[in-house]
ZAZA-246814 format. One record per atom (N, C-alpha, C, O): x, y, z. Coordinates in steps of 0.1 Angstrom, whole numbers, padded with zeros to 4 digits, always signed. Example, Ala and Ser with C-alpha at 12.3 -4.5 7.8 and 13.67 -1.06 7.14 Angstrom:
2
+0132-0057+0078+0123-0045+0078+0132-0033+0078+0142-0033+0085+0128-0022+0071+0137-0011+0071+0129+0000+0079+0134+0011+0080
This chain:
272
+0034+1400-0023+0046+1408-0019+0045+1426-0011+0036+1435-0008+0057+1424-0011+0058+1438-0003+0057+1448-0017+0063+1446-0027+0049+1458-0014+0052+1470-0022+0064+1476-0022+0067+1478-0010+0075+1480-0031+0085+1485-0033+0082+1504-0024+0072+1511-0023+0093+1505-0020+0094+1521-0014+0089+1528-0024+0077+1531-0024+0100+1531-0037+0097+1539-0045+0079+1539-0055+0073+1548-0061+0078+1527-0053+0061+1524-0056+0050+1534-0051+0041+1540-0056+0056+1533-0035+0043+1534-0025+0046+1548-0025+0036+1555-0024+0060+1554-0025+0061+1572-0026+0056+1577-0037+0052+1589-0037+0056+1568-0047+0047+1574-0058+0032+1578-0058+0026+1588-0063+0026+1564-0050+0015+1568-0047+0011+1578-0041+0001+1584-0043+0025+1583-0028+0018+1596-0020+0021+1604-0026+0017+1614-0021+0029+1606-0038+0028+1620-0042+0017+1624-0054+0013+1635-0059+0014+1608-0059+0004+1610-0065-0012+1616-0062-0018+1623-0070-0015+1610-0050-0026+1612-0040-0022+1627-0034-0033+1632-0033-0010+1640-0030-0009+1647-0026-0012+1657-0036-0020+1666-0033-0007+1656-0048-0008+1664-0056-0022+1666-0066-0027+1676-0071-0024+1653-0067-0040+1659-0067-0056+1656-0062-0067+1656-0067-0050+1654-0050-0060+1658-0042-0056+1666-0026-0062+1673-0018-0044+1660-0027-0044+1671-0010-0045+1661+0002-0043+1661+0014-0050+1653-0006-0045+1638+0005-0030+1633+0006-0022+1630-0003-0030+1634+0024-0014+1628+0029-0018+1615+0034-0026+1613+0043-0012+1604+0027-0015+1590+0029+0000+1589+0038+0010+1593+0032+0000+1584+0053+0008+1579+0056+0014+1569+0058+0010+1560+0051+0030+1566+0068+0038+1554+0062+0030+1543+0064+0027+1537+0053+0023+1535+0076+0015+1529+0076+0004+1526+0071-0004+1518+0076+0002+1531+0061-0009+1528+0053-0007+1522+0037-0016+1521+0029+0007+1517+0037+0009+1507+0027-0002+1502+0025-0008+1507+0016-0007+1491+0032-0014+1480+0031-0029+1488+0027-0040+1483+0026-0028+1497+0024-0042+1501+0016-0039+1504+0003-0048+1503-0005-0028+1507-0001-0025+1509-0013-0026+1491-0023-0030+1488-0035-0020+1481-0012-0020+1468-0016-0035+1462-0023-0039+1457-0033-0041+1469-0010-0056+1462-0007-0062+1466-0021-0067+1458-0029-0061+1481-0022-0070+1487-0029-0066+1489-0044-0074+1489-0054-0055+1491-0044-0048+1487-0062-0047+1477-0065-0041+1477-0075-0049+1466-0063-0046+1455-0065-0056+1447-0076-0053+1440-0085-0069+1453-0071-0083+1447-0081-0083+1457-0092-0086+1450-0102-0081+1471-0096-0074+1473-0108-0067+1471-0113-0067+1475-0125-0052+1462-0108-0045+1459-0116-0054+1450-0128-0058+1452-0139-0054+1439-0117-0062+1429-0122-0072+1433-0135-0071+1426-0145-0081+1444-0132-0095+1449-0140-0090+1452-0154-0095+1450-0165-0074+1462-0152-0070+1465-0160-0060+1456-0168-0052+1463-0175-0058+1444-0169-0052+1432-0169-0034+1437-0169-0026+1436-0179-0031+1440-0160-0022+1441-0157-0012+1436-0148-0015+1437-0136-0003+1431-0151+0003+1416-0136+0012+1421-0123+0024+1423-0122+0000+1422-0114+0003+1433-0102+0006+1448-0103+0011+1455-0112+0002+1451-0086+0001+1467-0088+0022+1472-0090+0025+1484-0091+0031+1464-0091+0041+1470-0097+0040+1472-0112+0045+1483-0115+0037+1467-0119+0030+1470-0135+0021+1480-0138+0020+1487-0148+0012+1481-0123+0000+1491-0127+0008+1507-0125+0007+1516-0132+0017+1505-0111+0021+1517-0110+0039+1523-0120+0045+1534-0120+0042+1508-0127+0052+1513-0137+0043+1518-0145+0045+1530-0146+0031+1514-0154+0025+1520-0164+0023+1534-0159+0028+1544-0165+0015+1536-0147+0013+1549-0141+0025+1562-0146+0025+1572-0153+0037+1555-0139+0047+1565-0140+0051+1569-0156+0055+1581-0159+0049+1559-0166+0052+1561-0176+0047+1568-0190+0051+1570-0201+0034+1571-0180+0022+1576-0189+0020+1590-0183+0025+1593-0172+0013+1601-0193+0013+1611-0188-0005+1607-0180-0011+1596-0179-0010+1621-0173-0020+1615-0162-0029+1620-0170-0029+1630-0177-0041+1604-0167-0050+1600-0178-0057+1594-0169-0056+1595-0156-0068+1585-0179-0079+1578-0173-0072+1568-0161-0079+1566-0152-0061+1563-0160-0055+1548-0156-0052+1558-0139-0053+1552-0128-0048+1570-0140-0041+1577-0127-0055+1581-0119-0057+1582-0106-0065+1585-0131-0080+1589-0120-0084+1576-0113-0084+1576-0101-0088+1566-0121-0093+1551-0115-0082+1548-0104-0087+1542-0095-0068+1551-0103-0060+1547-0090-0063+1555-0087-0072+1552-0095-0067+1574-0081-0068+1580-0073-0080+1577-0064-0080+1581-0052-0095+1570-0071-0102+1567-0071-0104+1555-0061-0111+1556-0051-0098+1547-0065-0094+1531-0057-0087+1538-0044-0085+1532-0033-0084+1551-0046-0077+1551-0027-0085+1560-0023-0079+1569-0017-0096+1562-0024-0108+1573-0015-0111+1563-0007-0109+1550-0010-0116+1570+0005-0126+1562+0016-0137+1568+0013-0138+1580+0010-0148+1560+0013-0165+1565+0011-0172+1561+0022-0184+1560+0023-0163+1557+0033-0169+1557+0047-0177+1565+0053-0171+1574+0059-0195+1565+0054-0204+1569+0053-0218+1563+0064-0219+1552+0069-0226+1571+0064-0235+1562+0069-0247+1578+0072-0243+1590+0074-0261+1572+0072-0268+1583+0072-0273+1589+0086-0279+1583+0095-0270+1601+0086-0273+1610+0101-0263+1605+0109-0263+1601+0121-0250+1606+0099-0237+1601+0106-0231+1615+0116-0231+1626+0112-0228+1612+0129-0228+1622+0140-0241+1629+0140-0244+1639+0134-0252+1620+0149-0264+1627+0152-0262+1641+0161-0272+1649+0161-0252+1644+0166-0251+1657+0168-0252+1670+0155-0260+1679+0152-0241+1665+0150-0239+1676+0138-0259+1683+0131-0263+1694+0128-0267+1668+0132-0279+1675+0125-0289+1676+0140-0300+1682+0138-0287+1672+0149-0289+1684+0159-0289+1700+0162-0298+1706+0168-0278+1703+0156-0275+1713+0157-0277+1721+0146-0280+1733+0146-0275+1711+0131-0285+1721+0120-0298+1723+0123-0304+1731+0117-0305+1715+0133-0322+1712+0131-0327+1724+0141-0338+1730+0140-0318+1725+0150-0320+1735+0160-0315+1747+0162-0321+1754+0170-0303+1753+0157-0297+1762+0157-0294+1769+0141-0296+1781+0139-0290+1760+0130-0287+1766+0118-0295+1771+0112-0293+1781+0105-0308+1762+0112-0317+1767+0100-0326+1772+0108-0330+1782+0102-0332+1771+0121-0336+1782+0125-0331+1796+0125-0339+1805+0123-0319+1798+0127-0315+1815+0124-0311+1813+0112-0305+1824+0111-0311+1809+0103-0314+1816+0090-0323+1814+0082-0321+1820+0071-0333+1808+0084-0345+1811+0081-0349+1822+0081-0352+1829+0071-0349+1826+0100-0356+1837+0103-0344+1850+0096-0350+1860+0091-0331+1849+0095-0325+1855+0083-0327+1861+0069-0325+1871+0063-0332+1850+0067-0334+1848+0050-0347+1852+0046-0348+1855+0034-0360+1852+0056-0374+1857+0052-0382+1858+0045-0392+1852+0042-0370+1877+0037-0374+1879+0031-0375+1876+0018-0384+1879+0011-0362+1870+0016-0358+1865+0003-0361+1851-0006-0362+1848-0017-0360+1844+0008-0367+1828+0008-0359+1822-0004-0364+1818-0015-0344+1821+0002-0335+1813-0005-0331+1810+0003-0332+1817+0013-0323+1793+0000-0315+1788+0008-0303+1782+0004-0298+1793+0004-0293+1774+0001-0284+1769-0007-0273+1760+0003-0263+1765+0007-0275+1747+0005-0268+1739+0014-0258+1732+0006-0261+1731-0006-0244+1727+0012-0237+1721+0003-0231+1712+0013-0227+1716+0024-0231+1697+0006-0228+1684+0011-0216+1685+0003-0219+1681-0008-0196+1691+0005-0188+1692-0006-0181+1677-0003-0170+1674-0009-0187+1669+0003-0179+1658+0001-0188+1640+0006-0187+1631+0014-0198+1644-0008-0209+1634-0001-0205+1622-0006-0216+1616-0008-0197+1616-0009-0191+1600-0010-0205+1595-0013-0211+1603-0020-0212+1583-0011-0218+1579-0018-0237+1584-0016-0248+1580-0021-0235+1591-0008-0251+1600-0011-0257+1602+0000-0268+1608+0000-0249+1596+0013-0261+1594+0024-0260+1612+0029-0271+1616+0033-0252+1619+0030-0250+1629+0042-0263+1638+0031-0275+1637+0036-0262+1643+0021-0267+1648+0013-0286+1640+0016-0295+1647+0021-0288+1629+0014-0301+1625+0015-0303+1628+0028-0314+1633+0027-0300+1629+0037-0299+1633+0053-0305+1646+0055-0316+1650+0061-0297+1652+0050-0298+1667+0052-0309+1672+0039-0308+1683+0034-0316+1664+0034-0327+1663+0024-0341+1653+0033-0353+1654+0029-0338+1648+0041-0347+1640+0051-0354+1651+0056-0366+1655+0056-0341+1656+0064-0342+1665+0079-0352+1681+0074-0363+1685+0079-0346+1686+0063-0356+1695+0059-0372+1689+0057-0380+1694+0064-0375+1680+0049-0387+1680+0044-0393+1672+0059-0405+1670+0059-0388+1669+0067-0393+1661+0081-0398+1677+0089-0409+1681+0093-0388+1682+0090-0389+1694+0099-0393+1707+0097-0400+1715+0103-0385+1708+0085-0390+1722+0077-0397+1721+0063-0391+1721+0052-0408+1720+0064-0417+1718+0053-0417+1731+0042-0420+1733+0030-0412+1737+0053-0418+1753+0046-0408+1760+0033-0411+1769+0026-0392+1749+0035-0389+1752+0028-0388+1750+0013-0381+1756+0004-0398+1737+0013-0401+1736+0000-0404+1744-0008-0400+1741-0019-0411+1754-0007-0418+1769-0010-0410+1776-0010-0413+1787-0015-0399+1776-0006-0385+1786-0009-0380+1777-0021-0384+1766-0025-0369+1790-0026-0358+1785-0036-0345+1780-0028-0336+1787-0024-0350+1763-0028-0340+1756-0018-0331+1748-0028-0335+1744-0039-0319+1748-0024-0308+1745-0036-0299+1729-0023-0297+1732-0012-0296+1716-0027-0289+1715-0017-0280+1707-0031-0285+1700-0040-0267+1709-0030-0256+1710-0040-0246+1697-0034-0238+1701-0025-0246+1688-0037-0238+1676-0035-0229+1674-0042-0231+1672-0054-0212+1671-0036-0198+1674-0049-0191+1660-0038-0194+1656-0027-0181+1657-0047-0172+1648-0048-0158+1646-0057-0156+1654-0066-0153+1638-0053-0141+1639-0064-0142+1626-0069-0136+1622-0080-0149+1620-0063-0149+1605-0072-0161+1605-0080-0171+1608-0073-0163+1602-0092-0172+1599-0099-0177+1584-0096-0187+1580-0100-0174+1581-0093-0181+1562-0089-0186+1565-0074-0192+1556-0069-0185+1575-0067-0194+1576-0056-0205+1582-0060-0216+1579-0055-0203+1593-0073-0214+1604-0075-0220+1593-0074-0225+1589-0063-0221+1585-0087-0226+1580-0095-0239+1567-0085-0250+1563-0086-0229+1565-0077-0242+1557-0067-0245+1566-0062-0257+1563-0060-0244+1579-0056-0248+1586-0046-0267+1592-0059-0278+1591-0055-0264+1595-0072-0271+1597-0079-0286+1586-0083-0297+1589-0086-0279+1572-0080-0285+1557-0087-0297+1561-0072-0309+1565-0073-0289+1559-0059-0293+1560-0052-0304+1552-0044-0315+1556-0038-0298+1536-0044-0302+1526-0043-0292+1522-0032-0280+1524-0035-0295+1517-0022-0287+1510-0006-0295+1500-0001-0307+1498+0002-0282+1491-0001-0285+1475+0008-0293+1481+0019-0293+1492+0023-0299+1469+0024-0301+1469+0037-0294+1469+0054-0300+1469+0065-0280+1469+0051-0272+1472+0058-0266+1486+0057-0259+1492+0065-0268+1489+0047-0264+1503+0044-0273+1513+0049-0269+1523+0052-0293+1510+0050-0296+1517+0052-0298+1516+0071-0301+1527+0077-0296+1500+0079-0293+1499+0089-0286+1509+0099-0288+1512+0111-0273+1516+0089-0268+1522+0099-0270+1539+0101-0266+1548+0094-0279+1539+0112-0280+1557+0113-0297+1558+0104-0304+1568+0106-0301+1551+0098-0316+1552+0093-0327+1548+0103-0325+1537+0107-0336+1553+0106-0347+1551+0109-0361+1539+0101-0366+1541+0090-0364+1529+0108-0373+1524+0098-0386+1533+0096-0393+1533+0086-0388+1540+0105-0398+1552+0099-0396+1558+0085-0403+1557+0075-0384+1566+0088-0375+1572+0073-0374+1560+0063-0381+1558+0053-0364+1554+0069-0370+1544+0053-0384+1542+0049-0389+1549+0039-0390+1534+0055-0413+1537+0048-0412+1545+0046-0420+1547+0037-0404+1557+0047-0412+1570+0044-0406+1576+0031-0415+1580+0023-0391+1577+0027-0389+1579+0018-0378+1572+0009-0371+1577+0002-0380+1557+0012-0373+1545+0000-0382+1537-0006-0391+1535+0002-0383+1533-0016-0390+1527-0022-0381+1509-0019-0369+1506-0019-0391+1503-0019-0382+1486-0018-0384+1485-0035-0391+1490-0043-0369+1472-0035-0365+1471-0051-0360+1458-0047-0359+1454-0035-0357+1450-0059-0352+1439-0059-0339+1440-0059-0335+1429-0053-0329+1447-0061-0316+1454-0059-0314+1459-0050-0302+1459-0047-0324+1465-0038-0323+1472-0027-0335+1479-0021-0346+1472-0019-0334+1491-0017-0341+1503-0016-0333+1516-0022-0322+1520-0020-0343+1521-0030-0348+1534-0041-0346+1544-0029-0350+1543-0018-0339+1554-0035-0343+1568-0025-0358+1577-0032-0359+1579-0044-0367+1581-0023-0377+1581-0032-0377+1595-0043-0369+1603-0039-0382+1597-0051-0382+1607-0064-0382+1622-0063-0376+1630-0071-0389+1625-0052-0390+1635-0045-0381+1638-0037-0378+1650-0038-0375+1633-0030-0359+1631-0024-0351+1635-0030-0343+1645-0027-0351+1627-0043-0337+1630-0052-0339+1644-0060-0331+1653-0061-0351+1643-0063-0354+1655-0068-0345+1669-0062-0345+1679-0069-0341+1669-0052-0338+1681-0043-0321+1681-0041-0314+1688-0034-0318+1672-0049-0305+1672-0052-0296+1674-0062-0293+1664-0069-0290+1684-0066-0282+1684-0079-0266+1680-0071-0260+1684-0061-0262+1671-0083-0247+1662-0079-0240+1670-0087-0246+1678-0094-0223+1670-0089-0220+1672-0094-0203+1676-0089-0199+1684-0080-0196+1667-0098-0182+1658-0098-0172+1673-0091-0177+1684-0096-0163+1675-0084-0157+1685-0081-0145+1680-0070-0145+1671-0062-0135+1689-0074-0120+1683-0069-0116+1697-0056-0110+1708-0058-0121+1693-0047-0118+1708-0036-0106+1712-0038-0104+1724-0035-0092+1704-0044-0079+1715-0045-0078+1723-0061-0070+1731-0065-0088+1717-0066-0088+1726-0079-0102+1737-0081-0110+1738-0071-0103+1743-0091-0110+1751-0092-0125+1745-0092-0128+1734-0096-0136+1755-0086-0151+1750-0083-0158+1751-0092-0168+1746-0093-0152+1761-0103-0163+1764-0111-0174+1774-0106-0172+1783-0099-0189+1769-0113-0198+1786-0107-0204+1777-0092-0202+1765-0096-0207+1776-0086-0213+1770-0075-0221+1787-0067-0214+1797-0062-0235+1785-0068-0240+1794-0060-0234+1797-0042-0226+1792-0034-0245+1811-0042-0235+1814-0028-0241+1805-0019-0253+1803-0022-0236+1797-0008-0240+1791+0003-0243+1796+0015-0237+1806+0018-0253+1790+0027-0258+1791+0034-0253+1785+0042-0252+1791+0053-0248+1771+0042-0248+1758+0050-0234+1750+0042-0233+1750+0029-0227+1745+0050-0215+1740+0041-0212+1723+0053-0208+1723+0064-0214+1716+0048-0213+1705+0054-0191+1703+0050-0187+1710+0042-0184+1697+0055-0172+1697+0050-0169+1687+0060-0162+1690+0069-0175+1676+0060-0168+1666+0073-0161+1655+0070-0162+1647+0061-0151+1655+0082-0140+1645+0081-0132+1645+0065-0130+1634+0061-0128+1655+0056-0125+1658+0048-0108+1665+0048-0099+1659+0043-0107+1675+0055-0092+1684+0064-0087+1680+0071-0079+1687+0078-0091+1666+0074-0081+1660+0087-0074+1651+0076-0064+1647+0082-0075+1648+0066-0066+1637+0055-0059+1645+0049-0050+1640+0042-0060+1658+0049-0052+1666+0043-0042+1673+0043-0040+1676+0054-0030+1680+0033-0020+1684+0041-0019+1699+0039-0023+1707+0031-0013+1701+0049-0016+1717+0056-0022+1729+0045-0033+1735+0047-0011+1732+0033-0018+1738+0022-0029+1732+0014-0034+1737+0005-0031+1726+0017-0043+1721+0005-0056+1724+0017-0067+1729+0014-0053+1721+0033-0066+1725+0039-0066+1742+0038-0077+1746+0035-0054+1752+0039-0054+1766+0038-0064+1768+0026-0075+1772+0026-0055+1762+0016-0067+1764+0002-0079+1767+0004-0084+1778+0002-0086+1756+0010-0098+1750+0005-0109+1761+0014-0120+1766+0010-0100+1763+0029-0107+1771+0037-0106+1784+0029-0117+1789+0027-0098+1788+0025-0097+1807+0023-0108+1802+0006-0118+1810+0005-0107+1793-0004-0122+1796-0008-0137+1792-0003-0148+1795-0008-0134+1785+0007-0147+1782+0011-0155+1797+0015-0167+1802+0013-0142+1800+0021-0153+1815+0029-0154+1823+0018-0161+1833+0021-0151+1823+0006-0152+1836-0005-0173+1827-0010-0183+1832-0015-0171+1814-0006-0182+1808-0014-0192+1813+0000-0203+1817-0003-0188+1814+0014-0205+1811+0019-0206+1829+0022-0199+1838+0019-0215+1827+0027-0226+1843+0025-0221+1841+0041-0216+1832+0048-0226+1860+0043-0223+1861+0055-0228+1858+0067-0239+1862+0065-0229+1852+0080-0234+1844+0086-0242+1831+0084-0253+1828+0090-0237+1826+0077-0236+1816+0072-0227+1800+0081-0217+1802+0089-0233+1787+0079-0227+1778+0087-0217+1766+0083-0223+1757+0076-0207+1765+0085-0196+1760+0084-0196+1743+0096-0190+1743+0107-0204+1731+0089-0198+1717+0099-0192+1713+0091-0193+1712+0079-0177+1705+0105-0169+1699+0104-0169+1685+0116-0175+1683+0126-0159+1679+0107-0163+1668+0117-0157+1672+0131-0150+1682+0132-0160+1662+0141-0156+1664+0153-0145+1663+0159-0145+1665+0171-0136+1661+0153-0122+1665+0155-0114+1673+0147-0102+1674+0148-0123+1681+0136-0114+1694+0127-0116+1705+0136-0119+1704+0148-0114+1715+0128-0107+1730+0131-0114+1741+0117-0118+1735+0107-0113+1753+0117-0114+1760+0109-0093+1766+0107-0087+1774+0099-0091+1760+0114-0076+1763+0109-0070+1759+0101-0069+1747+0100-0063+1770+0093-0051+1773+0096-0060+1791+0094-0056+1802+0098-0072+1786+0086-0076+1806+0091-0088+1808+0100-0099+1812+0095-0088+1807+0111-0096+1809+0123-0097+1819+0127-0087+1825+0123-0104+1827+0133-0106+1846+0134-0117+1846+0119-0125+1856+0120-0119+1839+0110-0130+1841+0102-0143+1834+0107-0154+1841+0105-0144+1822+0114-0155+1818+0114-0158+1820+0133-0149+1824+0141-0169+1819+0136-0169+1820+0151-0174+1806+0154-0182+1801+0147-0170+1800+0164-0176+1786+0169-0188+1790+0179-0188+1799+0187-0199+1779+0174-0213+1777+0180-0215+1764+0189-0217+1752+0186-0214+1768+0196-0208+1749+0212-0229+1748+0210-0237+1757+0208-0230+1739+0210-0242+1729+0205-0236+1715+0213-0225+1710+0212-0248+1712+0225-0244+1697+0230-0232+1697+0231-0224+1705+0236-0230+1681+0222-0218+1677+0222-0207+1679+0209-0196+1674+0206-0216+1689+0202-0209+1696+0186-0203+1711+0189-0204+1718+0199-0193+1711+0175-0193+1727+0175-0194+1732+0160-0185+1728+0152-0201+1738+0157-0200+1745+0143-0201+1757+0140-0208+1765+0148-0194+1762+0128-0185+1774+0129-0193+1784+0119-0195+1780+0107-0198+1795+0122-0203+1805+0120-0196+1819+0113-0191+1827+0120-0195+1821+0099-0189+1829+0094-0191+1843+0100-0202+1846+0105-0182+1849+0101-0184+1864+0104-0190+1873+0094-0192+1885+0096
């Protein structure tokens, strides 16, 4: 069944107002493929009835489930290796030198999805900067989706997920084989603080950040949401901290606040 225009427009508006995400006209198939299972799970007769229910009720549980169903959690371990090379060879050495007296460092995976990015950061720190384990080290991993956060906190991944970006050596060092997959080692898991956070809402009490990974998020947002997020990001980042974006993203529309730092085949941004 073809999704009526008014139903598609309603989902577009719901996504934009609640998450800042823009749903392009050619993504109608995503609404159909992702909301049909939700309609079935909720014993509603198809997407049209699901959307009719959403329209007729105040924002609540089912709206949040629909939004979560529309989120994309596509990611993998050490996604975009150039970013992690820049973290290892530029950002961390610079900040370790700058923070050597206070011995405190805070990193944030601001759209962590199922957790691969946050765990990749933790693995890199343990592998290449073991001295930081004696610092006051904080890794915050947040996401809009509670379902994604639950998976990230559980820390269990299948063989196919581990093959995407993770070496056999790191798999054997940082994961434990279980009947239902591979479990992140507790020593890695305890390094990360998970929290649910909607980037276009109030952020609550976040620590001052030294490094922020906000990759492959801004590209999906409307301009006003991008501006608000970047302005809030600037306020929680310490002077001379680093912002990592996706390869096709920039800090526009607040360029001038961040200096681009070019490294190999990527660019990271340093707060002035």
